[in-house]
C-alpha positions, 0 to 999 in steps of 0.5 A: 500500500502506498503511503498516505501523504495526509497522514505523513503531514499529520505526523510531521506536524506532530514531530515539529511540535514535539521536537521544536524542529523547523519546517525546512529541516523536516522537509529536507528529511522528507525529500531525502526519502523515496517514499513519496512522489514529487507531487505528494511532497509538494502537497505535504509541504503545502499542508505542513507549511500552511498549518504552521503559518496559520496555526493561530487562525486554525486554533481559533476556528477549532475552538469555535466549533469544538465542544472540547477545550483546545488544551484538552485535545490530544496533539494527534487529533489537533494535528488532524484538525489543523491540517484538514481545516487548512485544506478546507479554507486555504487550498482551493484545489482540494475538495472539502469532502476529500479533506474531511473524509480522508482526515476522518479515515486517518483517525479511524485507523488510529488508536483513538478511532472512537474520536472519528465522529468528533473530528467529523462533526468539527470539520463539517461545521467549518466554512469560509465564513469562519475567516471572513467574519473575523474582526480585523479592526483591533490587535486581537482580530489582526492576530487571529486573522493573520496568525501572528502572536499578539505581541508582534502585531501590537509592536508593529501597529505601534511602530508603523501604524495600523494600515501599514502593519495590516498590509505587512502581516498580509504580505508575510503570509504570501508565498515568497517569489523565488529570486535568483542572482545571475553570475557576474559573467552571465549577461542578463539577456543570456540568462533570460534566453537560457531560462526561456529554453527551460520554459521558465518565465522570469522578470527582472528585479528593479530597485528604483533607487539603484538603477544600475543593480540589474543582477536579480530576477524572479522566476515562476518555478519551485526551488527544488525543480530549478536546482536540477537544471544544468544552469544551476549546476554550472553556476550561471546563477545563485538563489538569493533574494535581491535585498540580500544580494545588495549587501555585497553589491553596495560594498563595491568590492574591487579586484585585489581587495581583502574582504571579510564576511563576518557571518558568511554561511551559506556563502551567497554574499561572499560568492557575489563579492568574489565575482564582483572582484573578478576572483582576484584578491581574497574573501575570508568567510567566518562562520561559527558552525564547521559543517556550514563551512563546507557549504560555503566551499561547495557553493564557491566550487560550483561557481569556479570561485577560488579566492574565498577562504571559509574560516571557523570563527565566532564573530562575536569574539575578537581575533587580533589576527585580523585587526586592521586587515580588511579593505571591505567588510560584510557584517550580515548579523544574526537577527530575529529573522522577521523579514523572512517569515514568508520562507520560514513561517515558524519564526513568528512563534520561535521568537520572544520580545526579549530575543530582539534586545538580546540579538541586538546586543549580539549584532552590536558586539559583532559590529564592534569587532568588524570595526577593528578589522577594517582598515582606515578608509575602508567600507563596511555594510551592515545588514539583517533579515529583519525589519526591527528598528531595535536590531537595525537603526538603533544598533547603527546609531549606538555604534556611530555615537561611540565610533566617531571615526565611522560615518554613514556612506550614502549609496543613492543620489538622494543621500540614503545610507541605509534602507529597510526593505518590506515585502509589501512595498519592495517585493523582496524579503524584509531586509535592512542594509546600511553602508558605513565608511571608516574615515581614519580621522580618529585612529 
């Protein structure tokens, strides 16, 4: 008998909940098996990602129709209900009857088969009205409708205003477009022609304030399908969001430079810097995890880049070996990751408000060390994949208040030296990038 993809989705949801694991880790495990077809894997992935993404909404609906309190429902039954309700409300191509009947069958074949009638009753009571009737005019309603913890919603409403926060929350629940960055040696026209041969539609990413930045394109296929192409294996492009690619581009690395990438894995920014340097000079790529250094090396090998040197180094710990050694530094620091929730929906539940302040402290310590590694006259780009002011602007202002030998280094004609990208405005990941110059006036 062939394995049941719906049951697999339920089991994966149970494992994620029990182990506090991440969706992408569990999905990678699934792809490594031969148990399911690619179609089934996509189906399972949509359910698992969707349930994690919409957990608060789904639990609100379950509580609305259940005569058993949410905290009294067993983890297994809760996973079945969540996965089925997600299919009913958010997967248009799945008939409601199939979602209900197949989910009831899963329960009937389990050790708690007596609860199949309860599951059936809850699921048959669910309708689209459960979503449309949620009041979105207050913090609690936004939290339920968009499935974000109330503390995040309140934080963003206070920071951005109600309408902006509402649009931001909506955008973070949408599927992120797949973005690729072309190899510097691959002209955009040639890559477009190559993609056409694969029947892949593409569109260039345009950043209005940076008209010369023409390295990135959005495409209409899944990541797993695209990595099988010869173009990917030959290093004609790298999968990277446009905002993230800017961290290396704004560095303006030149052939012969010595660059340090403070938190490099998986190596996309190091790779782009090396390409812009025409593979001449050196890029030292720090990371705290040894197994991730191999990933950096693999990516560079595929792109025929030889000047990148992965180094096991905790960037929050100063290493005198690198003092005053770098012409350019990429300082892409650990952060809350709220800008990439479209790709990692579980981040919204994994973080707490206290994490934001702690991560800001960590990123500041890394920035301090980077300042000591940078030569006078050197350029540094500080970046994060979050939209939190505490981790972004506040860190930069604190740093500049202490380091008078550093100044903001504008990268647009209008004098902008730092920018936050938002998915609903810029059609990129949420991202912050800031360029700094070490003037050398106060050595």
